[in-house]
Each structure stands twice: as structure tokens, then as C-alpha cells.
N, C-alpha and C positions, 0 to 999 in steps of 0.2 A: 143259246149256249154259257156257260160257263167264262166270266171275264178269265183274264191270263193272271195267274199268278205275276207277282213284281221280279222275285227270283229268274224269272228266264225273259226278260226282256232289258233292251238296250236301255241306256243314257239317253238316245233319242228317244226313241217309244216312249220313256215316259214323262216326256217334255221337258229335256234340258240337264244341265249341270243342276239349275236353283230350283227346280219343280223341287216339291213338297215331297213325292213319291222317291224321290232320287236321294233326299238328306236322311229321308226315314227308313232306306234300306243300305243307306249307309252307316248310321248309327248301329242297323242292326247286326252289320259286320264287323263295326265294333267290338257291340257284343260278344258276338264271337268267339273272337279273339283272344277279349277279356277270358271270359268263364272258361277259357283254357287255360289262360296264366295261373288261375287261381288255382284249380284243379290241379297244379303241376308244383305248387308251392305251401310255402306255409313260414311260420312268425312272421317276421317284420314284412318280407317280403306279401307272403298271403297279405298282411292286413293292409299294405298301401297298393294291393291291387281291387280289395277289396275300397279302399275310399274311390280309387279310379271309376271303380265300376258304378259309385253311390253318385258321382259325379256327372256318368253317361246316363245313368236309368232314370233320376229323379228328373231332371231338367228337361230330360223327353220325353217323357211323364206326361207331365206337366204340361208342355207346349204344346202337345196334342191336345191336353182337357181342358187346356184355354182357347188353343189359336181350331185345330181340327176337330173334335168333335163336335162341337155347336155348329158348324158347315156341315160333317155329314146327317145329322140330323134334320138339319136347314134343308138339304137337297135328296135325302135318300128316302121311299117310302119306309123303309123297313130300320133307319137309323138308327132310333131311339133303341130297338131291342141290341143292334149291333155294338153301337158305344158301351151303352150298360153294362154289357158282359164283359171288354173289354177294364172298364172304370173297376169291376166288382173283383178282378186279376189284380188290379194297380192297386186297390186300398187293402188285398191280403199279401202281398210281398211288403207296401208299409208298414202294417200289423205282425211279419215275420222280421224284418229288417230291425226294427225298433227294440224284438228282444236280443236278434244278433248281436246291436250293439254293445249288449250286456255279458255277453259270454267270451268266455278264454277263446282265441283266433283258434286254436290248434286244437281244442276241446270235442268229445267225441261231439254232445249235442251241438255247437256253434256247423260241424260238417253236415250235420243232420238236420236243421234246419235249413242250412244253402240250399243243401242235395236238393228242397221243397220250392228255396227261391229259383232254384236255375231249372226245375221241372215249371215253373207258373212262366219266367222271362220267354223261355221257347215256347210256350203255346200260346203269347201273347204276340210271339213274333210271327207265329205262324195264322192267327187269328188277325192281323194285319198285311200280311203280305200276300195273302191266300183269299182273304175274302173280303173288308172292310176297304182296302187301298184301291181293291181295283176295280171293288163298283163305285168309288169318285171316279177314279178314271173316266168311266163309261160316260160320265154324268157333265166333268169338266173343261175346258179345252186348255190344252198347253200352255197357252199367255197365264189361264188363271190358275194353275197349279204352278205357276214360276212365284205368281202373287203373291199366293198363298203359303210358298214359300220362302219366300223375304222376310213374311211375319211371322212363320214358326220360328224362323232361325233368332229374331229380334229376343222372343220371346225364354229359348231357349236361353240363350245366352247372358239372361237375367235374372231366372229362377231358382228356386232353393235346388240344395244339392243332397240333401238329407232325408230321409222318413218322415214323414207325420202325416200319423194316419184319422188324429180328428179332425184336421181341416177339410172344409167340401171337393172333392174332385169335381163339380162343377164352378159355373160364374155364378154372382159374382165373387163366390168364398173364398174361393182359391187365388182370383188374383187378389182380392186383398189382402190373405197371408203370405202372399210373395215378397208385399214390400216391406216387412219388417224380419221375415221370416226367410228370404234369397241373403242378407248380408251379413247374418248369424250363421246361417251356415257356411260359407264362403269364408268365414273367419275361421270356424272351426277347423275346415280342410287344412287350411296353413298351420295354426295350432299340430293337426298331426301328423301333419307330414315335419316340420318341427321337432316336432317329442322323435321320431324317428331320428330325427342327423344329428340332434348336439347332444351331450356328454350330461350325466345324471340329471345332479337337480334342478338343470336348467330345460331337462325332459319332463321332470315331474310338474314343474310350474307349469308346463305346457299344456298335460294332460290335466294341470287342476282347471285351466281358465277354458279350456275345452269342455269340462265336464259342467263348469257353470254355464257357460253360453246355453248347453244342453235344455237345464236347467227352466233358464231364462227363454226358449222356445216352447219346451214344453208347455209352459204357462200360458204363454202366447197363444198356443192350438186353440186352450179353451174357450179364447175371447167368446161369446156367439156371430157377431159380424163376419166370422171367416169360415163359421160354418155353414151361410145360408147359401141358397142353391144346390143341397146336396140332397141325390135321392139317398131314401131309407135306408135300400140295401148293403150303402156303402159307409153306413153309418158305425165309426166307430163303437 
């Protein structure tokens, strides 16, 4: 019998409020709301919603790749195959978002690329809630799922918040990448929010500083240790 999708289970069935399964599903619901918000907005409102989306999607994916997927590869016979498929989706999302950041937020090409990103994000949720995470549920006790949830939350709260397609999707490269890239990304988030709120020349200064940090992050991404451990199919 196929494991049940997370979508139809209660929090108690998933191991309680701190279970990694509940935390994952909670982020997925937030993702759905953000995608709807982006689809119904334009201009600065759309740009702000996209920043919020990045702050949700990339820490979430990083915590999966650093904490959750290594466990799945260890405890499931088909864990390597299942997690690689999701890592490949994550890689394409990273590459598309990197291009998206260079485009006008209300432009035709921006909307076209974002449609593809939205398709990938929704496919990623289905893969996780319908297959990967239910399989994990069948082999781990609720207490173990809660311990995994605590670790996942800690990593998620300190992870990079921007796309970084060059760094590894696996340990140890992704963990090494987080040390310099997370503070850079979070500084860029603050600058981008400020640029939408402050007047003219101050906004321009914030945008210039954010671009400078983006350039620094792009150089850091190419450091060889940050690519260690990656699968060849997710190499940018």
C-alpha cells in the first residue's frame, strides 16, 4: 500500500507540531499563499512579494538539502534516486531565479520565467508531500521526526535566502557556502526592502549596495570548496 500524502493527515498523525513533516507542510502552505499574492500584484508590491518568496523558498530548500535529504538517503532504499530528482528541481529553480533577478519585474520575460518557476515549485511540493516525506514517515518514529524538525528549523533560520546555482546541492559544499552567503543574502534583503520605502537618492544607494553584495556573492560561489559533494547533474 502506498504511503498517505501529507496533505490529508492531521498534525498528530504527522508527529506533532515540531515534526519535520508538519514544518515542511506549513512552509508549503505559505508558498501557495505567496504564489497567489505574486500572481495578483505588480510593481513594488510584486517585487516585495518576490523577496518574501525567496526568503521562504531558498532557506527551506537549503534545510532540506543539508538536513533532510542526507537522512532519506540513509534510511530509504530508493532515497538517492528520490532526493536527486528534487535536487535537480532545486537547481533549475536556482538558475531561473538568478536570471529573474536581472529582469524588469513587470516585463513579459519576467512573467514567462516566473510561470516556469511556479510550475517547478508546485511539482516540488507534490514530490515531497506525496512521495518522499510519506516514505520517511513509514520508517521513522514520531520522536525522531520531531528531533529532525528541530535540526531543520535551526538550519532554515540561518540559511542563504537567495539563489546560488553554482554551489553544491549537497554536503559539505552547501554547508560551507552558507557561512559567507547567508549574511550577504540577508543584508541584501534588508537593502532591497529599504529601497522600496525610502525616497529617491537613498533608494538608489540601497540598490547600488545590494548589487555590490550580489557581485561579491557571485564571486564567492565559485570557490572550489563550495562545490564539494555535488552530483554532476546539478552542476551549473
